[in-house]
N, C-alpha and C positions, 0 to 999 in steps of 0.2 A: 588963398592963405592957407598955409598947412596947418593940421589939426593936432592939438595937443596929444601926446601919447599919453593914454592911462591903462587901468587894470592890466589884464595880460598882455596884450600889444607892448605895454611900456616893460614887463617884466622880462620877455621874451629878448626884447631888443638889447636891454642892458646885459642881458645874460650872455649875449652873442659879442659882447664888447670885452677884451681884457686890459685889465687897468684902470678902465674908468671908474668913477665913481659918481654918487648924486652929491651936489653942492649944498653944503650947509646954508641953510636959510635962503634958498633959490630953488625953482624948478630949473635946474642944470644938472651938466654932467662936467667933470674936470680929469686932468690927466696932467701929469709932469714929465716930459721927455727928456732925456740926457744924450748927450751927443759928445765926440770924441773932443771938439773943439768948437770953438764961435764960429769959424768958417762954417763947419758941419752943420751946426744948428740955424746959421742963416740960409743957408742953400736949402735946407728943408721947408723953412718958412717961405723961402720964394717959390719953391716948388708947392704948395701948399695955397699960397696967394692965387697963384694961377690957376688952380682947381677952384678955389672958393668962387672966384670972380666967374667962371664958367656955372657954376652952380647958384649964382646969386644967393651966396650964404657966407657972411665972413665970422671968421671966430675971434674972441676975446682972448689976447694972448699976453704974455709978459717975458720978456726973453734976458737974461744975464749970462754972458758968456758961453757956457755950453749947454744951458739949462732953459726950455721952454715951457710953461706953465700955460694949459690951455682951459678955457670953459666954454662951454656951447650950449646956446640957448637961443630959440625963435622968438626974437622981442615982438613980431607982430602976432605972434601965437600967443604969448604971454607963456611962455615956456619950452620943455621938451617935445619936438618933434622928429620925423623921420628925416627931415633935413640934417638934424644935428648927429642923426646915427649913421648916416650915409657920409657926412665928412667926417667924422671919429673914423669911420672904417678907413677913408682915403690916407687920413694922419697916419693910421698905423701903418697901413701899406707902404706909404711912401717913407716912413721912418726905416725901415728895414733893410 
């Protein structure tokens, strides 16, 4: 099981992510992505799904047309871990 991020490690990890914010009422991070259209959004989600499966770490997300809202938390750890940070980085990388 992954360890929850706390203290300086947490602050450093979050500072390295662009556009991600801590989720109100949860030990999680969130970000909204906007794409050109539904096809681009769904294509990105498909690429992320393949990566998430390799990482054995799956996002919570919600899609409407060209917008994808993502929340990341490691449920078995009860909060934010490096698994979430690594998946967030991959999401950002593949969104460009």
